[in-house]
Residue frames as a rotation matrix with the C-alpha (Angstrom) as fourth column:
MET 1
0.686 0.268 0.677 52.45
0.421 0.613 -0.669 32.75
-0.594 0.743 0.307 71.88
PRO 2
-0.399 -0.915 0.050 55.19
0.551 -0.196 0.811 33.19
-0.732 0.352 0.583 69.26
GLU 3
0.046 0.324 -0.945 54.97
-0.563 -0.773 -0.293 35.75
-0.825 0.545 0.147 66.48
THR 4
0.863 0.483 -0.147 54.63
-0.371 0.408 -0.834 34.78
-0.343 0.775 0.531 62.83
THR 5
0.627 -0.739 -0.248 58.36
0.161 0.434 -0.886 34.35
0.763 0.515 0.391 62.19
THR 6
0.638 -0.419 -0.646 61.43
0.762 0.225 0.607 34.11
-0.109 -0.880 0.463 64.40
ASN 7
-0.478 -0.878 -0.017 63.37
0.853 -0.469 0.231 37.01
-0.211 0.096 0.973 62.83
ALA 8
0.758 0.646 -0.090 62.76
0.602 -0.746 -0.283 40.73
-0.250 0.161 -0.955 62.52
VAL 9
-0.221 -0.784 0.580 64.60
0.864 -0.433 -0.256 43.71
0.452 0.445 0.773 60.98
TRP 10
0.102 0.137 -0.985 65.15
0.765 -0.644 -0.010 46.98
-0.636 -0.753 -0.171 62.87
PHE 11
0.091 -0.001 0.996 64.39
0.819 -0.568 -0.076 50.26
0.566 0.823 -0.051 61.07
SER 12
-0.291 -0.233 -0.928 65.61
0.759 -0.646 -0.075 53.67
-0.582 -0.726 0.365 62.20
SER 13
-0.685 0.123 -0.718 64.31
-0.410 -0.880 0.241 55.55
-0.602 0.460 0.653 59.15
PRO 14
0.336 0.919 0.204 61.37
-0.236 0.292 -0.927 55.21
-0.912 0.264 0.316 56.76
ASN 15
-0.610 -0.674 -0.417 63.37
-0.632 0.095 0.769 53.39
-0.479 0.732 -0.484 54.07
ILE 16
0.409 0.912 -0.033 60.63
-0.716 0.298 -0.631 52.18
-0.566 0.282 0.775 51.71
CYS 17
0.292 -0.350 -0.890 62.99
-0.790 0.437 -0.431 50.38
0.540 0.829 -0.149 49.31
LEU 18
-0.793 -0.610 0.003 64.51
-0.486 0.629 -0.607 48.34
0.368 -0.483 -0.794 52.12
LEU 19
-0.344 0.762 0.549 61.03
-0.662 0.217 -0.717 47.68
-0.665 -0.610 0.430 53.48
GLU 20
0.608 0.564 -0.559 60.05
-0.791 0.365 -0.492 46.13
-0.074 0.741 0.667 50.14
LEU 21
-0.111 -0.744 -0.659 63.25
-0.630 0.566 -0.532 44.05
0.768 0.356 -0.532 50.07
VAL 22
-0.809 -0.132 0.573 62.60
-0.572 0.408 -0.712 42.78
-0.140 -0.904 -0.405 53.60
ALA 23
0.154 0.958 0.244 59.06
-0.725 0.277 -0.631 41.76
-0.672 -0.079 0.737 52.67
ALA 24
0.595 0.039 -0.802 60.32
-0.733 0.435 -0.523 39.97
0.328 0.900 0.287 49.55
SER 25
-0.452 -0.886 -0.103 62.96
-0.727 0.433 -0.533 38.13
0.516 -0.166 -0.840 51.61
GLY 26
0.023 0.541 -0.840 60.33
0.193 0.822 0.535 36.27
0.981 -0.175 -0.085 53.61
ILE 27
-0.878 -0.257 -0.403 61.11
0.450 -0.160 -0.879 37.99
0.161 -0.953 0.256 56.90
GLY 28
-0.190 0.976 0.107 57.67
0.772 0.081 0.630 38.63
0.606 0.203 -0.769 58.29
GLN 29
0.762 0.523 -0.383 58.12
0.642 -0.533 0.550 41.47
0.083 -0.665 -0.742 60.78
ILE 30
-0.145 -0.767 0.625 59.92
0.462 -0.611 -0.643 44.71
0.875 0.196 0.443 61.52
VAL 31
0.221 0.128 -0.967 60.68
0.910 -0.383 0.158 46.96
-0.350 -0.915 -0.201 64.46
ILE 32
0.209 -0.160 0.965 60.49
0.498 -0.832 -0.245 50.71
0.842 0.532 -0.094 63.87
ASP 33
-0.246 -0.470 -0.848 62.43
0.969 -0.125 -0.213 52.86
-0.006 -0.874 0.486 66.32
LEU 34
0.561 0.530 0.636 60.56
0.502 -0.829 0.249 56.06
0.659 0.179 -0.730 67.12
GLU 35
0.863 -0.208 -0.460 62.73
0.378 -0.338 0.862 56.78
-0.335 -0.918 -0.213 70.15
HIS 36
0.045 -0.963 -0.267 66.16
0.143 -0.259 0.955 56.96
-0.989 -0.082 0.126 68.50
GLY 37
-0.281 -0.125 0.951 65.19
0.909 0.284 0.306 56.97
-0.308 0.951 0.034 64.81
VAL 38
-0.916 -0.127 -0.380 64.22
0.001 -0.949 0.314 59.77
-0.400 0.288 0.870 62.41
PHE 39
-0.483 0.836 0.259 60.54
0.798 0.299 0.524 58.99
0.361 0.460 -0.811 61.91
ASP 40
-0.905 0.412 0.101 58.09
-0.417 -0.820 -0.391 61.85
-0.079 -0.396 0.915 62.12
LEU 41
-0.389 0.806 0.446 54.37
-0.197 0.400 -0.895 61.23
-0.900 -0.437 0.003 62.60
ALA 42
0.448 0.606 -0.658 53.33
-0.752 -0.143 -0.644 61.66
-0.484 0.782 0.392 58.95
THR 43
-0.148 -0.565 -0.812 56.05
-0.873 0.460 -0.162 59.37
0.465 0.684 -0.561 57.57
THR 44
-0.887 -0.109 0.450 55.36
-0.365 0.761 -0.536 56.85
-0.284 -0.639 -0.715 60.32
ASP 45
0.061 0.994 0.092 51.71
-0.486 0.110 -0.867 56.77
-0.872 0.008 0.490 59.28
ALA 46
0.547 0.121 -0.828 52.63
-0.836 0.125 -0.534 56.00
0.039 0.985 0.170 55.65
PHE 47
-0.474 -0.836 -0.277 55.38
-0.793 0.542 -0.278 53.56
0.383 0.087 -0.920 56.63
ILE 48
-0.676 0.301 0.673 53.14
-0.351 0.671 -0.653 51.47
-0.648 -0.677 -0.348 58.86
LEU 49
0.420 0.895 -0.147 50.40
-0.533 0.112 -0.838 51.41
-0.734 0.431 0.525 56.22
THR 50
0.307 -0.396 -0.865 52.92
-0.895 0.188 -0.404 50.32
0.323 0.899 -0.297 53.55
ALA 51
-0.746 -0.639 0.188 54.42
-0.660 0.673 -0.334 47.64
0.087 -0.373 -0.924 55.80
ARG 52
-0.322 0.714 0.622 51.01
-0.308 0.542 -0.782 46.21
-0.895 -0.443 0.046 56.55
ALA 53
0.611 0.549 -0.570 50.10
-0.689 0.014 -0.725 46.24
-0.390 0.836 0.386 52.86
LEU 54
-0.033 -0.736 -0.676 53.27
-0.848 0.379 -0.371 44.20
0.530 0.560 -0.637 52.23
GLY 55
0.601 0.415 -0.683 52.12
-0.080 0.881 0.466 41.64
0.795 -0.225 0.563 54.79
LEU 56
-0.464 -0.864 -0.198 54.58
0.220 0.104 -0.970 42.60
0.858 -0.493 0.142 57.53
ARG 57
0.595 0.498 -0.631 53.89
0.746 -0.050 0.664 42.70
0.299 -0.865 -0.402 61.25
VAL 58
0.017 -0.519 0.855 54.92
0.093 -0.850 -0.518 46.06
0.996 0.088 0.034 62.69
HIS 59
0.399 -0.016 -0.917 56.36
0.911 0.116 0.395 46.48
0.100 -0.993 0.061 66.18
ALA 60
0.401 -0.170 0.900 56.72
0.175 -0.950 -0.258 50.14
0.899 0.261 -0.352 67.12
LYS 61
-0.228 -0.538 -0.811 59.29
0.966 -0.019 -0.259 51.16
0.124 -0.842 0.524 69.74
THR 62
0.659 0.733 0.170 57.56
0.712 -0.680 0.175 54.23
0.244 0.006 -0.970 71.08
LEU 63
0.218 -0.536 0.815 59.00
0.069 -0.825 -0.561 57.70
0.974 0.179 -0.143 71.48
ALA 64
-0.677 -0.361 0.641 58.57
-0.576 -0.281 -0.767 57.53
0.457 -0.889 -0.017 75.26
PRO 65
-0.745 0.442 -0.500 56.74
0.589 0.787 -0.183 55.60
0.312 -0.431 -0.847 78.00
GLU 66
-0.819 0.467 -0.333 53.83
-0.210 -0.785 -0.583 58.02
-0.534 -0.408 0.741 77.80
MET 67
-0.031 0.943 0.330 50.17
0.182 0.330 -0.926 57.94
-0.983 0.032 -0.182 76.80
SER 68
0.577 0.385 -0.720 50.21
-0.531 -0.493 -0.689 59.81
-0.620 0.780 -0.080 73.47
PRO 69
-0.297 -0.737 -0.607 53.21
-0.952 0.181 0.246 58.06
-0.072 0.651 -0.756 71.87
ILE 70
-0.850 0.013 0.527 51.85
-0.084 0.984 -0.159 54.63
-0.520 -0.179 -0.835 72.84
GLN 71
0.092 0.986 0.143 48.30
0.196 0.123 -0.973 55.29
-0.976 0.117 -0.182 71.67
GLN 72
0.296 0.016 -0.955 49.42
-0.772 -0.585 -0.249 56.95
-0.563 0.811 -0.161 68.42
MET 73
-0.702 -0.645 -0.302 51.34
-0.699 0.543 0.466 53.90
-0.137 0.538 -0.832 67.25
LEU 74
-0.731 0.511 0.453 48.39
0.358 0.852 -0.383 51.59
-0.582 -0.118 -0.805 67.91
ASP 75
0.272 0.851 -0.449 45.96
-0.021 -0.461 -0.887 54.05
-0.962 0.251 -0.107 66.29
LEU 76
0.036 -0.344 -0.938 48.18
-0.928 -0.360 0.096 54.09
-0.371 0.867 -0.332 63.17
GLY 77
0.771 0.432 -0.467 47.97
-0.593 0.756 -0.279 50.30
0.232 0.492 0.839 62.97
ALA 78
-0.400 -0.915 -0.046 51.11
-0.793 0.371 -0.484 48.94
0.460 -0.157 -0.874 64.64
HIS 79
0.252 0.468 -0.847 50.60
-0.041 0.880 0.473 45.36
0.967 -0.084 0.241 65.75
SER 80
0.493 -0.122 -0.861 52.46
0.849 0.284 0.446 46.02
0.191 -0.951 0.244 68.99
VAL 81
0.708 -0.398 0.583 54.18
-0.393 -0.908 -0.142 48.68
0.586 -0.129 -0.800 71.02
ILE 82
0.182 -0.763 -0.621 57.62
0.834 0.454 -0.313 48.22
0.520 -0.461 0.719 72.55
ILE 83
0.883 0.295 0.366 57.78
0.075 -0.857 0.509 50.64
0.464 -0.422 -0.779 75.46
PRO 84
-0.045 -0.996 -0.080 61.22
0.400 0.055 -0.915 51.98
0.915 -0.073 0.396 76.48
HIS 85
-0.698 -0.472 0.538 62.49
-0.196 -0.597 -0.778 53.14
0.689 -0.648 0.324 79.88
VAL 86
0.504 0.855 -0.121 60.02
-0.178 0.240 0.954 51.20
0.845 -0.459 0.273 81.98
GLY 87
-0.359 -0.622 0.696 60.91
-0.802 -0.176 -0.571 51.24
0.477 -0.763 -0.436 85.68
GLY 88
-0.971 -0.015 0.240 59.55
-0.170 0.748 -0.641 49.08
-0.170 -0.663 -0.729 88.47
ILE 89
-0.665 0.734 0.136 56.13
0.746 0.659 0.094 47.54
-0.021 0.164 -0.986 88.81
ASP 90
0.025 0.722 -0.692 54.27
0.508 -0.605 -0.613 50.77
-0.861 -0.336 -0.382 89.66
HIS 91
-0.334 -0.218 -0.917 55.63
-0.564 -0.734 0.380 52.53
-0.756 0.644 0.122 86.59
ALA 92
-0.998 -0.056 -0.034 55.02
-0.062 0.640 0.766 49.49
-0.021 0.767 -0.642 84.38
GLU 93
-0.422 0.907 -0.011 51.43
0.823 0.378 -0.425 49.19
-0.381 -0.188 -0.905 85.55
HIS 94
0.077 0.427 -0.901 50.84
0.077 -0.904 -0.421 52.87
-0.994 -0.037 -0.102 84.78
VAL 95
-0.371 -0.313 -0.874 52.37
-0.715 -0.505 0.484 53.04
-0.593 0.804 -0.036 81.29
CYS 96
-0.995 -0.020 0.100 51.32
0.043 0.808 0.588 49.62
-0.092 0.589 -0.803 79.97
ALA 97
-0.252 0.966 -0.059 47.68
0.541 0.090 -0.836 50.50
-0.802 -0.243 -0.545 80.67
PHE 98
-0.091 0.193 -0.977 47.89
-0.540 -0.834 -0.115 53.02
-0.837 0.517 0.180 77.80
ALA 99
-0.835 -0.321 -0.447 48.14
-0.547 0.398 0.736 50.10
-0.058 0.860 -0.508 75.36
LYS 100
-0.793 0.592 -0.145 44.81
0.566 0.803 0.185 48.52
0.226 0.065 -0.972 76.31
PHE 101
-0.391 0.758 0.523 41.23
-0.285 -0.640 0.714 49.82
0.875 0.130 0.466 76.26
PRO 102
-0.635 0.285 0.718 39.14
-0.748 0.003 -0.663 49.89
-0.191 -0.959 0.211 79.46
PRO 103
0.912 0.088 0.401 38.32
-0.367 -0.263 0.892 48.06
0.184 -0.961 -0.208 81.57
LEU 104
0.688 -0.701 -0.185 41.67
0.705 0.707 -0.055 46.31
0.169 -0.093 0.981 81.04
GLY 105
-0.428 -0.895 -0.127 43.66
0.902 -0.432 0.000 49.53
-0.055 -0.114 0.992 80.64
SER 106
0.148 0.434 -0.889 43.23
0.419 -0.842 -0.341 53.24
-0.896 -0.322 -0.306 79.91
ARG 107
-0.816 -0.419 0.398 43.78
0.511 -0.204 0.835 53.59
-0.268 0.885 0.381 76.15
SER 108
-0.308 0.690 -0.655 41.67
-0.267 -0.723 -0.637 56.35
-0.913 -0.021 0.408 74.64
CYS 109
0.096 0.468 0.879 39.32
0.752 0.544 -0.372 55.70
-0.652 0.697 -0.299 71.71
ALA 110
-0.490 -0.389 -0.780 40.27
-0.155 -0.841 0.518 57.59
-0.858 0.375 0.352 68.53
GLY 111
0.698 0.713 0.069 38.39
-0.085 0.177 -0.980 55.87
-0.712 0.678 0.184 65.69
GLY 112
0.249 -0.615 -0.748 40.00
-0.905 -0.422 0.046 55.89
-0.344 0.666 -0.662 62.25
ARG 113
-0.239 -0.462 -0.854 42.15
-0.858 0.512 -0.036 53.15
0.454 0.724 -0.519 60.73
THR 114
-0.974 -0.220 0.057 41.77
-0.219 0.847 -0.485 50.48
0.058 -0.485 -0.873 63.41
PHE 115
-0.325 0.934 0.146 37.98
-0.153 0.101 -0.983 50.91
-0.933 -0.342 0.111 63.17
GLY 116
-0.501 0.110 0.858 37.98
0.815 0.393 0.426 50.59
-0.290 0.913 -0.287 59.39
TYR 117
-0.996 0.092 0.017 36.82
-0.086 -0.967 0.238 54.23
0.039 0.236 0.971 59.33
ALA 118
-0.187 0.968 -0.169 33.42
0.025 0.177 0.984 53.10
0.982 0.180 -0.057 60.53
PRO 119
0.313 0.361 0.878 31.53
-0.848 -0.310 0.430 53.20
0.428 -0.879 0.209 63.84
ALA 120
-0.744 -0.623 0.243 32.81
-0.655 0.607 -0.449 50.83
0.132 -0.493 -0.860 66.51
THR 121
0.105 0.717 -0.689 31.09
-0.217 0.693 0.688 47.52
0.970 0.078 0.228 67.00
ALA 122
0.813 0.339 0.473 30.29
-0.501 -0.005 0.865 46.19
0.295 -0.941 0.166 70.46
ASP 123
0.883 -0.467 0.051 33.24
0.382 0.776 0.501 43.76
-0.274 -0.423 0.864 70.43
HIS 124
0.722 -0.612 0.323 35.80
0.075 -0.394 -0.916 46.14
0.688 0.686 -0.238 68.91
PHE 125
0.407 -0.595 0.694 37.61
-0.841 -0.541 0.029 47.05
0.358 -0.595 -0.720 72.11
ASP 126
0.587 -0.164 0.793 37.95
-0.409 0.785 0.465 43.48
-0.699 -0.597 0.394 73.29
ARG 127
0.873 -0.254 0.416 39.24
0.481 0.591 -0.648 42.39
-0.081 0.766 0.638 69.89
GLN 128
0.616 -0.668 0.418 41.78
-0.236 -0.662 -0.711 45.22
0.752 0.340 -0.565 69.84
ASN 129
0.459 -0.430 0.777 43.00
-0.879 -0.092 0.468 44.35
-0.130 -0.898 -0.420 73.32
LYS 130
0.637 -0.187 0.748 43.63
0.027 0.975 0.220 40.78
-0.771 -0.120 0.626 72.20
ALA 131
0.842 -0.230 0.489 45.08
0.536 0.237 -0.811 41.61
0.070 0.944 0.322 68.78
THR 132
0.495 -0.680 0.540 47.50
-0.218 -0.699 -0.681 44.43
0.841 0.220 -0.494 69.67
LYS 133
0.521 -0.405 -0.752 50.40
0.737 0.658 0.156 43.57
0.432 -0.635 0.641 71.94
CYS 134
0.814 -0.272 0.514 52.23
-0.454 -0.849 0.270 45.45
0.363 -0.453 -0.815 74.67
TYR 135
0.560 -0.721 -0.408 55.91
0.692 0.678 -0.248 44.69
0.455 -0.144 0.879 75.23
PRO 136
0.942 -0.317 0.113 57.59
-0.327 -0.785 0.526 46.80
-0.078 -0.533 -0.843 77.93
MET 137
0.358 -0.897 -0.261 61.36
-0.152 0.220 -0.964 46.87
0.921 0.384 -0.057 77.66
ILE 138
0.931 -0.258 -0.257 63.41
0.326 0.273 0.905 45.33
-0.163 -0.927 0.338 80.43
GLU 139
0.292 -0.835 0.467 66.35
0.580 -0.234 -0.780 47.71
0.761 0.498 0.416 80.33
THR 140
0.084 -0.274 0.958 66.57
-0.661 -0.735 -0.152 49.11
0.746 -0.620 -0.243 83.85
ALA 141
-0.872 -0.454 -0.181 67.66
-0.143 0.591 -0.794 47.60
0.468 -0.667 -0.580 87.13
ASP 142
-0.616 0.706 0.350 64.20
-0.621 -0.160 -0.768 48.30
-0.485 -0.690 0.537 88.58
SER 143
0.304 0.761 -0.573 62.35
-0.950 0.290 -0.119 46.54
0.076 0.580 0.811 85.76
LEU 144
-0.243 -0.460 -0.854 64.63
-0.354 0.862 -0.363 43.52
0.903 0.214 -0.372 86.07
LYS 145
-0.962 -0.126 0.242 64.05
-0.264 0.207 -0.942 43.38
0.069 -0.970 -0.233 89.83
ASP 146
-0.338 0.926 0.169 60.27
-0.524 -0.036 -0.851 43.43
-0.782 -0.376 0.497 89.26
ILE 147
-0.799 -0.064 -0.598 60.27
-0.593 0.251 0.765 41.21
0.101 0.966 -0.238 86.15
ASP 148
-0.851 0.502 -0.151 57.84
0.507 0.862 0.006 38.62
0.133 -0.072 -0.988 87.54
LYS 149
-0.294 0.760 -0.580 55.40
0.453 -0.424 -0.784 41.30
-0.842 -0.493 -0.220 88.72
ILE 150
-0.432 0.086 -0.898 55.57
-0.654 -0.715 0.246 43.12
-0.621 0.694 0.365 85.39
LEU 151
-0.897 0.050 -0.439 54.90
-0.317 0.620 0.718 39.91
0.308 0.783 -0.540 83.45
ALA 152
-0.728 0.660 -0.187 51.93
0.651 0.579 -0.492 39.21
-0.216 -0.479 -0.851 85.71
LEU 153
-0.557 0.533 -0.637 50.16
-0.308 -0.845 -0.437 42.39
-0.771 -0.048 0.635 84.55
ASP 154
0.135 0.716 0.685 47.10
0.556 0.517 -0.651 41.72
-0.820 0.469 -0.328 82.37
THR 155
0.845 0.168 -0.507 48.15
-0.225 -0.749 -0.623 44.63
-0.485 0.641 -0.595 80.14
VAL 156
-0.059 -0.968 -0.244 51.52
-0.881 -0.065 0.468 43.01
-0.469 0.243 -0.849 79.36
ASP 157
0.894 0.393 -0.214 51.81
-0.445 0.724 -0.527 40.42
-0.053 0.567 0.822 76.57
GLY 158
0.647 -0.761 -0.048 55.54
0.740 0.642 -0.200 39.91
0.183 0.094 0.979 76.88
VAL 159
0.692 -0.490 -0.531 58.83
-0.003 -0.737 0.676 41.75
-0.722 -0.466 -0.512 77.28
PHE 160
0.825 -0.510 0.242 61.57
0.245 -0.061 -0.967 43.09
0.508 0.858 0.075 75.02
ILE 161
0.506 -0.711 -0.489 65.11
0.759 0.099 0.643 42.95
-0.409 -0.697 0.589 76.38
GLY 162
0.890 -0.344 0.299 67.23
-0.135 -0.826 -0.547 46.12
0.435 0.446 -0.782 76.19
PRO 163
0.668 -0.596 -0.445 70.65
0.724 0.659 0.205 44.62
0.171 -0.459 0.872 77.02
THR 164
-0.244 -0.834 0.494 72.81
0.604 -0.529 -0.596 47.72
0.759 0.153 0.633 76.56
ASP 165
-0.063 0.281 0.958 70.79
-0.505 -0.837 0.212 50.04
0.861 -0.470 0.194 78.80
LEU 166
0.906 0.384 -0.178 70.29
-0.076 0.562 0.824 47.19
0.417 -0.733 0.538 81.25
ALA 167
0.279 -0.892 -0.354 74.06
0.881 0.385 -0.275 46.76
0.382 -0.235 0.894 81.60
LEU 168
-0.454 -0.437 0.777 74.52
0.201 -0.899 -0.389 50.52
0.868 -0.021 0.496 81.96
SER 169
0.320 0.695 0.643 71.79
-0.513 -0.444 0.735 50.79
0.797 -0.565 0.214 84.60
GLN 170
0.957 0.000 -0.291 73.49
0.211 0.690 0.693 48.08
0.200 -0.724 0.660 86.66
GLY 171
0.726 -0.687 -0.037 76.82
-0.521 -0.583 0.623 49.89
-0.450 -0.433 -0.781 86.60
ARG 172
0.413 -0.581 0.701 78.61
0.452 0.799 0.396 47.50
-0.790 0.153 0.593 84.22
GLY 173
-0.325 -0.512 -0.795 79.23
-0.446 -0.658 0.606 49.99
-0.834 0.552 -0.015 81.45
LEU 174
-0.275 0.167 -0.947 79.23
-0.961 -0.014 0.276 48.75
0.033 0.986 0.164 77.88
TYR 175
0.633 0.561 0.534 77.21
-0.508 0.821 -0.261 45.61
-0.584 -0.106 0.804 77.18
GLY 176
-0.224 -0.802 -0.553 79.50
-0.974 0.161 0.161 42.86
-0.040 0.575 -0.817 75.94
PHE 177
0.575 0.520 -0.632 77.48
-0.521 0.828 0.207 39.64
0.631 0.211 0.747 76.22
THR 178
-0.550 -0.787 0.280 79.49
-0.674 0.220 -0.706 38.84
0.494 -0.577 -0.651 79.35
ASP 179
-0.750 0.255 -0.611 78.54
0.447 0.876 -0.183 36.14
0.488 -0.410 -0.770 81.84
ARG 180
-0.736 0.488 -0.468 76.60
0.266 -0.428 -0.864 38.74
-0.622 -0.761 0.185 83.84
ASP 181
-0.558 0.536 -0.634 74.81
-0.801 -0.547 0.242 39.94
-0.217 0.643 0.734 80.70
GLN 182
-0.583 0.300 -0.755 73.89
-0.294 0.788 0.541 36.36
0.757 0.537 -0.371 79.87
GLN 183
-0.848 0.293 -0.442 72.61
0.530 0.434 -0.729 35.82
-0.022 -0.852 -0.523 83.42
ASN 184
-0.627 0.630 -0.459 70.24
-0.348 -0.753 -0.558 38.75
-0.697 -0.190 0.691 82.93
ILE 185
-0.463 0.433 -0.773 69.00
-0.841 0.063 0.538 37.32
0.282 0.899 0.335 79.63
ARG 186
-0.716 0.158 -0.680 68.44
0.176 0.983 0.043 33.91
0.675 -0.088 -0.732 81.17
GLN 187
-0.848 0.404 -0.342 66.59
0.323 -0.118 -0.939 35.45
-0.420 -0.907 -0.030 84.12
ILE 188
-0.473 0.689 -0.549 64.23
-0.714 -0.665 -0.219 37.35
-0.516 0.289 0.806 81.82
ALA 189
-0.495 0.251 -0.832 63.66
-0.638 0.545 0.544 34.36
0.590 0.800 -0.110 79.54
ARG 190
-0.836 0.165 -0.523 62.83
0.403 0.832 -0.381 32.09
0.372 -0.529 -0.762 82.49
ALA 191
-0.744 0.577 -0.338 60.43
0.027 -0.479 -0.877 34.66
-0.668 -0.662 0.341 83.93
ALA 192
-0.414 0.590 -0.693 58.62
-0.901 -0.372 0.221 35.01
-0.127 0.717 0.686 80.61
LYS 193
-0.577 0.170 -0.799 58.26
-0.263 0.887 0.379 31.26
0.773 0.429 -0.467 80.27
ARG 194
-0.892 0.278 -0.357 56.92
0.443 0.377 -0.814 30.96
-0.092 -0.884 -0.459 83.81
ALA 195
-0.520 0.703 -0.485 54.33
-0.275 -0.676 -0.684 33.60
-0.808 -0.222 0.545 82.97
GLY 196
-0.082 0.458 0.885 53.48
0.755 0.608 -0.245 31.97
-0.650 0.649 -0.396 79.63
LYS 197
0.816 0.356 -0.456 54.30
0.063 -0.838 -0.541 35.19
-0.575 0.413 -0.707 77.79
VAL 198
0.805 -0.457 0.379 56.50
0.450 0.054 -0.891 36.30
0.387 0.888 0.250 74.91
TRP 199
0.495 -0.690 -0.527 60.12
0.108 -0.554 0.826 37.41
-0.862 -0.466 -0.200 75.27
ILE 200
0.930 -0.114 0.350 62.02
0.326 -0.186 -0.927 39.17
0.171 0.976 -0.136 72.52
MET 201
0.372 -0.891 -0.261 65.76
0.442 -0.078 0.894 39.63
-0.816 -0.448 0.364 72.08
PRO 202
0.862 -0.282 -0.422 67.79
-0.506 -0.551 -0.664 41.98
-0.045 0.785 -0.618 69.86
ALA 203
0.548 -0.620 0.562 70.31
0.183 0.744 0.642 39.31
-0.816 -0.249 0.521 68.85
TRP 204
0.732 -0.264 -0.628 72.86
-0.636 -0.593 -0.493 40.94
-0.242 0.761 -0.602 66.59
THR 205
-0.289 -0.941 -0.176 75.59
-0.957 0.284 0.051 38.28
0.002 0.183 -0.983 66.92
LYS 206
-0.096 0.179 -0.979 75.73
-0.366 0.908 0.202 34.54
0.926 0.378 -0.022 66.32
ALA 207
-0.860 -0.289 -0.420 76.39
0.258 0.464 -0.848 33.93
0.440 -0.838 -0.324 70.04
GLU 208
-0.761 0.641 0.099 73.35
-0.527 -0.523 -0.670 35.98
-0.377 -0.562 0.736 71.05
ARG 209
-0.005 0.779 -0.626 71.18
-0.939 0.211 0.270 34.13
0.343 0.590 0.731 68.55
GLN 210
-0.380 -0.192 -0.905 72.40
-0.057 0.981 -0.185 30.74
0.923 -0.018 -0.384 69.77
LEU 211
-0.989 0.024 -0.146 71.66
0.148 0.071 -0.986 31.56
-0.014 -0.997 -0.074 73.41
SER 212
-0.516 0.850 -0.107 68.27
-0.803 -0.523 -0.285 33.00
-0.298 -0.062 0.952 72.51
GLN 213
0.004 0.496 -0.868 67.34
-0.722 0.602 0.340 29.88
0.692 0.626 0.361 70.58
GLU 214
-0.696 -0.315 -0.645 68.50
0.183 0.791 -0.584 27.67
0.694 -0.524 -0.493 73.46
LEU 215
-0.924 0.337 -0.181 66.17
0.092 -0.266 -0.960 29.64
-0.372 -0.903 0.215 75.72
ASP 216
-0.367 0.820 0.439 63.23
0.925 0.373 0.076 29.27
-0.102 0.433 -0.895 73.28
VAL 217
-0.794 0.040 -0.607 63.05
-0.018 -0.999 -0.042 32.94
-0.608 -0.023 0.793 72.31
ASP 218
0.209 0.949 0.238 59.74
0.428 0.130 -0.894 33.91
-0.879 0.288 -0.379 70.70
PHE 219
0.772 -0.172 0.611 61.42
0.599 -0.122 -0.791 36.12
0.211 0.977 0.009 68.14
MET 220
0.026 -0.881 -0.472 64.70
0.718 -0.312 0.622 37.94
-0.696 -0.355 0.624 67.61
VAL 221
0.955 0.010 -0.295 65.63
-0.180 -0.773 -0.609 41.20
-0.234 0.635 -0.736 65.93
THR 222
0.568 -0.723 0.393 68.61
0.591 0.690 0.418 39.90
-0.573 -0.005 0.819 64.00
THR 223
-0.421 -0.749 0.511 69.73
0.907 -0.351 0.232 42.79
0.006 0.562 0.827 61.82
HIS 224
0.093 0.309 -0.947 69.53
0.412 -0.877 -0.246 46.57
-0.906 -0.368 -0.209 61.62
GLU 225
0.925 0.317 0.209 68.87
0.333 -0.412 -0.848 48.85
-0.183 0.855 -0.486 58.68
HIS 226
0.672 -0.718 -0.181 72.26
-0.718 -0.692 0.075 50.54
-0.179 0.080 -0.981 59.18
SER 227
-0.083 -0.711 0.698 74.08
-0.355 0.676 0.646 47.19
-0.931 -0.194 -0.309 59.36
ILE 228
0.433 0.327 0.840 72.48
0.610 0.580 -0.540 46.08
-0.664 0.746 0.052 56.09
LEU 229
0.999 -0.042 0.028 73.55
-0.011 -0.719 -0.695 49.28
0.049 0.694 -0.718 54.34
ALA 230
0.421 -0.903 0.090 77.07
-0.817 -0.334 0.470 49.21
-0.394 -0.271 -0.878 55.79
SER 231
-0.068 -0.447 0.892 77.68
-0.015 0.895 0.447 45.56
-0.998 0.017 -0.068 54.89
GLY 232
0.689 0.382 0.616 76.34
0.599 0.177 -0.781 46.15
-0.407 0.907 -0.106 51.39
LEU 233
0.912 -0.390 -0.129 78.67
-0.409 -0.839 -0.358 49.10
0.031 0.380 -0.925 50.93
ARG 234
0.106 -0.917 0.384 81.68
-0.699 0.206 0.685 47.16
-0.708 -0.341 -0.619 52.20
HIS 235
0.157 0.019 0.987 80.84
0.397 0.914 -0.081 44.29
-0.904 0.405 0.136 49.85
THR 236
0.926 0.260 0.276 80.55
0.354 -0.335 -0.873 46.65
-0.134 0.906 -0.402 46.90
LEU 237
0.755 -0.655 -0.026 83.90
-0.652 -0.746 -0.138 48.29
0.071 0.122 -0.990 47.64
THR 238
0.340 -0.635 0.694 85.77
-0.308 0.622 0.720 45.03
-0.888 -0.459 0.016 48.20
C-alpha cells in the first residue's frame, strides 16, 4: 500500500526549523539518516516526537542492520525502519525479524511511548506489527539476487533502493543512472509489484523521478536537507 504522500525529504541532522518548513509545505513524510547523519539518541528522540506532532510520517534509516538500532527507532515512535546493508535471504530473514513482535518476528517489548506509557493491551503487539513498517535496503548484489525471497518474508513490508551502494557492490563504480542502473531499478520495482509490497526510491533527479513514476513507485525521497541549504545559499548569493 502507498504511503500518505508520494514525496519525502531526507534529513542528516536534527534541523528543527527545516522540519517545520517541510511540514508547512505539505510534504507528509521524512527520512532520518542515523547511519550517515549526526543524530544522537537523545536528539533523535526529540526529533521524532516533534515530527510526529507536526503530522509527519517518520522513516528511520537505522544505524546498522542489528537488533538494538532497529528496535530503538520503533520504540521512539518511527513509523518505519529502513535497514541498511542487508545481504541475502538468510541475513534479511534474521535482521528484519527485529522489526516485528513475536510470533511474527523477534522484536523485544520495551513499553513507553508506543504503549502510551500504559500497560499493554492484548492486541497491542498485533497492532504494532501492522502499523510499523520494515523496509530492508536493496543495495548489495546478494540482496538483489534474493529480491523475490526477501519480499516474500512476512516481516518485510517493502524495500528501499540504495542505488549507489548497489552499483558499487556490482563492480560498476559510481552510480550514474546508466542503463544497467535502470535495469536494477526496474527489476526491484517489478519484484515489489509481484509481491504486492511497497518500493521506495531516492529520486534526486528529474530522470529518476520520471522512471520511478512510470514504474508506479510508492513514494520517492526527492530532496535532501543539504541540497535545500545549498540551493538556498546559491540563490541568495546570485
